[in-house]
N, C-alpha and C positions, 0 to 999 in steps of 0.2 A: 419600505416594504408594506406597511399597513395601509398606504394609499390605495392598494389593490382592492381593499375591502370596504370602500366608502359606500357601496350600495347595500351594505348591511348583511344580515344573516344569510340570505340566499346566496350572495356572492361568496361568502366564506364557506358555506356548505358545498357549493359547486367546486370551489378550489380544492377542498379536502378530498373530494371524490377523484380529482385528477392527479393528486399528489399522494405519495405514501407518507406515513408518519415521519420516516427518516428524512425525506426531502424537506418537509416543513420544518423539522427540528434543525436541519442544516441552514435553512434560510433565516431562522429566527435566532440562531446561536449568537450569544453576546460575548462569550468567553472562549478561549482556546479549548478548554475542557469540554464545553458543550459542543463545539464544532467537531472535535475529535470523536466524541461518542456517537454523533450522528453519522459522521463519515465512516466509522468502523462498521456500522450496520450496512451501509451501501457497499463497502469493500467486501465484506464477507458474503453478501448476497451474490456479488460478482464472482467471488472465488467458488462458491457453490455451483454456479452456472458453468464455470470453467471445468470443475471436476466432473460434473455430470456429462460434459461433452468430451471427456478425455479420449474416448475411442476414436473420435474424429480428429483430435488435436495432437495425439501422441507423437505422430511422425514429424510434426513441425519443430523448428528450432526455437531459440529464445525469442527471436523477433516475431515469429508467427503467433506464438502463444500470447505474447504481450499485446499484439494487435487485437486479438480477441478480447483480452481482459480490458484494454483501454476502451474498446467499444461498449463493453458491459458497464463500465463505470460512468461513461459520459451521460449527462442528463441535459437535454436542450435547455438553454437559458439559465442553467444553474452550475453545472460542472463540466469542464472540458478536460479530457484526458488525451494528451497528445504524445506521439511517439517520436523519440530522437530529437527533441527540442534542445537548444543550447542553454546550458546553465553551468558555466565554467567547464564546458565540455558537453558532449551529447548524452544526456541521461536517457535511459530506456523509456521511462514514462514520466511526464510532468503533468500534474493535475492542478488545475486552477479554478477558483470560483469565478462565476460570471455575474456581474452586476451587484455583488454584495460588498458591503463595507464593514470592516476592512477586507480588502482582497486577500485571500489566503492561497498558499501554494504548498503542494506536497510533491516530493521527488521520490521516484522509485527506480531501483536497479534490479534487473532480473538475471538469474543464473539457473542453468540446468545442473543437477547434482552429479556431474561426471565424477567428481571427487571433492572431498571437503575443502581442499585448498583452492579449488576453482571458485567455490561459493565465497570463501573468506576473502579472496581477491576483490570481490565486489564491494567489500567494506571500504577499501582504499578509494575505489572509484566514487562511491557515494559520498565519502568525506570530502573528496575534491569538488564534487558538484554542488554541495550544500554551502550556503552562505551562513547558516546558523539561524536564519530568521524563518525557516520553513515551519509550517504547522506540524508536519510529520515527515519522517524519512523512512522509506520502506525498502527492505531487501527481500525480493520475491524469489522463493526457492521452488523451482519446478522439479518435483521428485519423480523422475522417469526411469532411473536406472535400477532402483531397488525400492522395497516398501518404504513409504514415507516415514514410518516410525523409526526404522533403522537409519534412514538418510539424515533425519533431523538430529537423532541421538548422536550420530558420528560427528556431525558438524559442531554441535554444542560442546561435546567432549573436547574436540580439538581447540575450540575457542577458549574454553575454561582452563585447559591445560597450558595454553601458550599466551593468552591475553593479547591477541594481535591488534595492531593499529590503535594502541593506546586504550585498549579495553580496560575500564576502570575496576570492574569486579565481575563475579560470575554472572552468567546469563540468568534471566528470570522468566518464568512462565508468563504468557500473555494471552488473555481472553479465551482462546480456543485451542484444541489439540493441535500439535505440530506448529505452534506459533510461540515465539519467545521474543525477548528484547534484551538489549545490552546498551551500555553507555560507552562511548569512545571519545577521547579527547580530540577536539577540533581546532583548526588553525585560529579560530576566533578567540581561543583561550578558555572556552567553556566545554563541559562534556556534552556531546550530542547523542540523544537517544535514537537508536535505530530499532525499528520493529521488523522482525524477521517472520515472514509469512510463508509457511510450508503449504504447497499445493500438491495434492495427491494425483499425479498423472501416471502412476505405475499401473501397467496392465497385467503384471504377474506372468510375463512370458520370457 
């Protein structure tokens, strides 16, 4: 990584102008915690773009919205977000680093909030796709059918009441509004943390 800056301060300054702070933090991340923190900023910037475009995207299904999100996350020569790649099945979004060591992977499953049970079914799919070695596992909830506050509240209540798919304990808040996380037992024998990301796609109609 640092070989890029052998020409000194000018090279580093030019590089910083071309990259956001989150991109640089992602490239320089040494630990999983550092990587996750940098990726979260990139992810939530992409979610913000998604929500600001909801008037144009609301009529799309899960695949169409996920295509838009994957394109927003992809960073040339750094992050590749691909749709429907195979990972013990065809995950909705697989995000992989490019040219970084160690190479890191994130798996995402997407669901429209037609009903809480439909979203919760995504947990089973995600647990099946995951090997247990991923840096993060995401369940993206596209709230189109009702206000996102109501949608996420209903899903969390159903999960905490029923503890589906080996849910270890009640859900916990995660970083931003309409986002939470939970641990579920995985076939590897360890609890797998899933980050649930609520996306406000509701038009109020």
